[in-house]
C-alpha positions as CSV (number, residue, x, y, z in Angstrom):
1,M,4.6,4.4,12.4
2,K,4.4,1.4,10.1
3,I,5.6,0.8,6.5
4,Y,3.8,-1.8,4.4
5,H,6.8,-3.1,2.5
6,N,7.4,-5.3,-0.5
7,P,11.1,-6.3,-0.4
8,R,11.1,-6.8,-4.2
9,C,10.0,-3.2,-4.8
10,R,12.7,-0.5,-5.3
11,K,10.3,2.3,-4.2
12,S,9.4,0.3,-1.1
13,R,13.1,-0.1,-0.2
14,E,13.6,3.6,-0.8
15,G,10.8,4.3,1.6
16,I,12.6,2.4,4.4
17,E,15.8,4.1,3.6
18,Y,14.1,7.5,3.7
19,L,12.5,6.8,7.1
20,T,15.9,5.6,8.4
21,Q,17.6,8.8,7.1
22,K,14.9,10.9,8.9
23,K,15.5,8.9,12.1
24,A,11.9,7.9,12.3
25,S,10.8,5.1,14.5
26,F,8.9,2.5,12.4
27,E,7.8,-1.0,12.1
28,I,8.2,-2.9,8.8
29,I,5.1,-4.9,7.7
30,N,6.1,-7.4,5.0
31,Y,2.5,-7.7,3.6
32,M,3.7,-10.0,0.8
33,N,4.4,-12.7,3.5
34,E,2.1,-11.7,6.3
35,G,-0.9,-10.6,4.2
36,I,-3.4,-7.9,5.0
37,S,-6.9,-8.6,6.2
38,E,-9.9,-7.0,4.5
39,T,-10.6,-5.1,7.7
40,K,-7.1,-3.7,7.8
41,M,-7.3,-2.9,4.1
42,K,-10.5,-0.9,4.7
43,Q,-8.7,1.0,7.6
44,L,-5.7,1.8,5.4
45,L,-8.0,3.0,2.6
46,N,-9.8,5.2,5.0
47,K,-6.6,6.7,6.4
48,L,-5.3,7.2,2.8
49,G,-8.6,8.8,1.8
50,L,-8.7,6.6,-1.3
51,K,-11.2,4.4,-3.1
52,P,-10.1,0.8,-3.5
53,L,-9.6,1.2,-7.3
54,Q,-7.1,4.0,-6.6
55,L,-4.9,1.7,-4.7
56,I,-4.6,-0.8,-7.6
57,R,-1.3,-0.9,-9.6
58,K,-3.1,-1.0,-13.0
59,N,0.1,-1.9,-15.0
60,E,0.5,-5.2,-13.2
61,K,0.0,-8.2,-15.5
62,I,-2.6,-9.8,-13.2
63,W,-4.8,-6.7,-13.3
64,R,-4.4,-6.1,-17.1
65,E,-5.1,-9.7,-18.0
66,N,-7.9,-10.6,-15.5
67,F,-9.6,-7.6,-14.1
68,K,-9.0,-4.5,-16.1
69,D,-12.3,-4.5,-18.0
70,K,-14.5,-5.9,-15.2
71,N,-16.9,-3.7,-13.3
72,L,-15.8,-4.6,-9.7
73,S,-17.4,-3.3,-6.5
74,D,-15.3,-1.7,-3.8
75,D,-15.7,-4.9,-1.7
76,Q,-14.5,-7.0,-4.6
77,I,-11.5,-4.8,-5.2
78,I,-10.6,-4.9,-1.4
79,H,-10.9,-8.7,-1.5
80,L,-8.7,-8.8,-4.6
81,L,-6.1,-6.6,-3.0
82,C,-5.9,-9.0,-0.1
83,E,-5.7,-12.0,-2.3
84,E,-3.2,-10.5,-4.7
85,P,-1.1,-8.1,-2.6
86,K,1.3,-7.2,-5.3
87,L,-1.5,-5.2,-6.9
88,M,-1.3,-2.7,-4.1
89,E,0.5,0.6,-4.6
90,R,3.5,0.8,-2.4
91,P,4.9,1.5,0.0
92,I,2.1,2.6,2.3
93,I,3.2,4.4,5.5
94,E,0.7,4.5,8.3
95,A,0.9,6.7,11.4
96,K,-2.0,7.0,13.9
97,N,-5.0,8.3,11.9
98,K,-3.3,9.0,8.6
99,A,-1.4,7.1,5.9
100,V,0.3,8.0,2.6
101,I,1.7,6.2,-0.4
102,G,5.4,6.8,-0.3
103,R,5.7,7.7,-4.0
104,P,7.4,10.0,-4.2
105,K,9.2,9.4,-0.9
106,E,8.8,13.0,0.1
107,N,5.1,12.2,0.7
108,I,6.3,10.5,3.9
109,D,7.2,13.9,5.3
110,R,3.4,14.5,5.9
111,L,3.6,11.9,8.6
112,I,6.9,12.7,10.3
């Protein structure tokens, strides 16, 4: 199991704490430092069952000021998520062929 983690995000830290409490074996992916490739982003979206726009944090300043009113294609949004990773909903927990957004943290139970 992997958790895509932003250390500055309280919900992301809560996700790690929740996995630890559940005694789950997991790997932390600090995507803010390591980045995410467009190929991996497409895989995550597929496992989440989401469209790229659904993974965008629409209250982020970058989104509101630069992209909110633009008609972007799925590929453009995927590219944007990889270039501006803080726009991604978090945390994402991935296990084999499924993934969930760990908000609320009880969503993680679907993978354990």
